[in-house]
N, C-alpha and C positions, 0 to 999 in steps of 0.2 A: 150712470151711477144711480143706485136705488134711493128712493125718497119716500116720505110719508107725510100726510097732512091730517091734522086733527079732524077736519070736517068730512074728509072722505074715507078715513079709516073706520071700518065697521066697529060697532060697540060689542065688546066681548063680555064685559061685566056691567050689569045694570041693576044695582041694588039701591035701597033707600039712602045708604051712606056713601056710596061711591059709584062713579061711572068710569070704566076703563076701556080704552081703545088701544090695540097693540098691533104693530106691524113688524115683520122681519126685515132686517137690513144687513144682509151679508154677514151672518154670524152674531149679530146683535139684534135686540128687540127694542124698538122705541115704543114707549108707553105714554099715552096722553091720559092723565088721570085727574079727575075732579072729585073733591070730597064735599058732600053736602052736609055731613054731620061730623062732629068730633069722633075720632076713631083711634082706639088703642088696640092694634091687632096682635099684641103679644101672644094671646092664646093660640093663634093660628100657626105660630112657629114652633110650638112644642113638638119635640121629636127630632128637630135639627140639632146639630152640635151646639151645646150651651143654650138650647131653646131660642136661638137667634137666627136672623136671616143670614144665609151663607152666600148670597149673591152680591157682587159689587154693582153699584149704580152711579152713573154720572147724570146730572140733571140740572134743570133750571126751574126755580119756583116762578110761575107766571102770575100767581095771585095767592094771597094768604100767607100761611106760616106752617112749617113742619119742623119737627125735632127728630134727630137720630140719637138714640141712647146706646151707649156702650157700657160695659161693666164698670168703667172708671170715670166716665164723663158723658155729658150731653152736648150736642151742637144744634143750634137752632138757625134756620134759614128763613128769610122772608122774601116777598116779591122782588124779583130782579137778581136774586142771588143764584150763582151757579154753585154746585156742590159735587163732591165725590164722597160716597159712603162705601168704605170697604166692607168685606164680610165681617159678621159678628155684631151687627147692629139690630136695634128694634126701632121701627118708626113710630112716631106719635103725630097724628094728623089733625089739623083744626078745620072746622067747617069753613067753607069758602076758599079752600086751598086748591090750586091747580098746579100741576107740574108736567114737564116734558122730561122723560127719563130714559136713559139708554142703559141696557144691561146685556151682558153676554148671554146669548140665548140658551146655551146648555146649562149654565148655572141657574138661570131663571126657571127653566123647566123643572130641574131637580127640586128647587125650593118650592115652586108652586104645586108640585105633586103632594108635598107634605101639607101645605096650606089647604089644598082642596080636601085632603083626607080629614083634616081637623074640622073643616067646615061641614063636611058630611056627617061627622060624628057629633055635631052640635056645639062645637067651640064657639064662644061668644066673646066679643070685645068688651 
């Protein structure tokens, strides 16, 4: 059975606001993410339907706090909470937050292609 570990998964994103480590797990991607600064990545999702993340995520907050925003409500999770965020959300991340998150790899790749394009175009949180 495939597995991944935060300490042995290579760093894929190393920015002042976030460190991300990602590993494929049989059609899913596990992400180990740590946020060093408050981050509102809404500008990165512009161009996706409704300018919102279109990838489902299942995860656990291991430290800190994160909020998922939908058009009609917000949901906040803190250390120890497990969550499911269906497509159509925008994350809001607080400094000191760490998560372990599982996402369908195909959906994540399509979403991240738009995020990367917006980053290259100079979108800022």
